[in-house]
N, C-alpha and C positions, 0 to 999 in steps of 0.2 A: 342746340349748337349754332354758332354763327361762323360761316365761311367768309373769310375776309379777302377781298379782291386786291391783287397787286398789279395787274395790267389789263388792258382792254382785250388783248389777243386771247387770253385764256378765260376771260369772263363768261362768254357764251357756254363753253363746255362745263364750267363750274356750275352755272345756273341749271343747265339741263340735268346734271348729275343729282342735284338735290331737289329738283322740282316736285318729285312725288313724295318727299318726306316732310310731313307737317311740322316736325320738331327741329328742322334745320332751316335757317335763314341765311341771307347773303348781304354783303355790302358791295358798293361799286366805287372804284377809284384806282389810281396809279401810285404805287409806292415811290417815295422820293429817290430811291437808288436806281429805278428803272429809267435810265436816260434815253436810250435809243428805242423807244416804244411809241406806239400811236398816242398822241397827245390829245385827250378829249377836250372839246370845247364845253362851255357852260351848258348849252342846250342839250348836248349829247348826254352829259351826266344826269341832268334833270329828267330826261326822257327815260333813261335806263333805271333810275331810282324809282320811277312810278310803278315798276313791277311789284305785285303784291308780296313777293318773297323778299324784296329789298327793304332793309330797315335802317341803313346808314350810308354815309358817304365816307369813303376811305378804303384802304389805308392811305393817308396823306400826311404831309408834314415836311420835315427837313432832316437830312442826314449829312453832316459834314465829316463824318468818320470814314465812310466808305466811298464817298464821292469827293473829287478834288477839282481844282481849277475854278473858273468862273461859274458860280452856281445860281445865277439869277433865274435860270430856267426852273430850278426847284422852287424858288420863292414865288415865281409867277404861277406855277402849277398849284402850289399850296393855296394861294389867294383864289384861284378859280374853283378849287374844291370847296372852300369855305362859302363862296358865293352860291355854289350849287346847293350846299346843305341848307342855306338860308332860303333859297328859292323853292325847295321842296319840303322845307321844315322837317328835316331829318338830322339826327346827331352825327357828329364827326368822330372818326377813329383816327387819332393823331399819333404819329411816330416822330420822336425827337431824339436825335443822338448827336452829341457834341455841337449842338446848335440851340442851346436853351434860350439865349437872349433874343435871337431872331425869331424863334418859334413863338415866344410869348409876345414879342412886339407885333408880329403879323396877326396873331390871334386877337390882340387888342385893337389894332388898326382896322381889321375887317369885321369887328363886332361878332366874333365867334360865340360870345356869350349868348347871342340871340337864339342859338340852337343847342349849345352845349355839346357834350360828347364825352369821350374817354381819352385819357393819356395812356395809351396802351403800352404794355411791357415796360413799365416805368423803371428807370435806372438812374434818375437824377436825385438831387438833394431835396431837403425839406423846404427850402426857400422856393424852389420851382414848383413843388407840389402845392404849397400855399397859394401861389399866384394862380395856378390852374384851378384850384378849388374856388378861389374868389371869382373866377370867370364862369363858374357853374359846372366845371368838369368833374368827372369821376377819375379816380386813380386806380389803374389795374396792374397787378403784379403777376409775373410769370415764374417759370421754373428757376430763373436766376436767383430768386429770393432764397432758395434752398442751398445755394453755393456757399462754401466757407468764406469766400471773399466778399460776400454781400452784406456785411454787418451794417453798413450805412443804409442800405435799402430796407433792411429789416427794421431799423429805427424809424424810417419814414412810415412803414406799414403800421407801426404802433400808433402813430399820430393821426393818420387819416381817419376822419369820422366814419363810423361803421356804415352809415347810410350813403356814403360816397365811395365805398370800397368795392373793387371787383378783383376777381382772379381769372387767370387764363393759362392755356398751355402754349399758345403761339406755335402750335405744331406746324411742320414736322421737325422744328429745331428746338434747342434749349430745353431738352428733357431734364426734369428735376432729378436730384438725388433721390433714390439710388440708381437711376437709369441714365445719369449724365453720360454723354458721348454716344448714346444710342438714338435711333429714331424716336421722335416724340409722338404721343397719341393723346386724343382728348381725354381719355380715361385717366391719364396721369394727373389731371387737375386735383385729384384727391390728395396727392402728396403736397401740392401747393397749399391746399386748404389746411392740412395738418400743420404745416410750417407756420402759416400766418396765424392760425388759431393759437398755437402754442406760444408764439411770439407776443400775442396780445393778451395771453392769460385767459382765454375763453374756450368754451366747448366747441369742438369741431363742427358738430351738427348745427349749433347756433350760428357759426360763421357761414356755413353752407347755406342756411336758410336766408341769412341777411344778404349774401351776395346774389342769391337767386332772385330775391325780391328787387334788388338794385338793378339787375340785368333787365328784368321785365319792365321796370319803371323807365329805364333809359331807352331801351329798344322796344317801345310800346307796341310796335307792329308785330312782335313775336308772341305776345301774350294770348 
């Protein structure tokens, strides 16, 4: 499992909780919606990412849906995280909501392709997925893909090359059907695997094996 950071304040406790578990890794970063939090500088992120448990930089990116007003602080933070990923040669975990043009533009301008990463909890269209794939990124689908309203996302999941596909729970939110509206748990990833496999017309175990291999390929420090 991978525990994904959303702010600097809770990162030390998260790290201490998982430090004794060989099968759990962490990332370090500040979520784009966390406005009034400690803002890490490049050197701080690089130093924290040197921990043997740490396999990625993020969650980072842009979110214009839940944040409003002048959002240059989000874009600056995103650029800093990309620079940190390049400095420590670790992949990025990118969040993008209602900000597809700026997300892709910054990824291109900052040469995010140098380290790659994953577009996590993907909810955008095939055009954005293609551009992210062209930058060397993986596309990851969460419990949202099981929702009745997610027909477009399921179409994207059909088209993503199998060797660039990931699945996730994004716990503790976005529990998949049949647990929608309840707290989410990592074990519920099986429901997401079932949905994606059925949607692609393939065996669930084959899908699970492929996404497992993809995970270890991307986050090589966890293998």
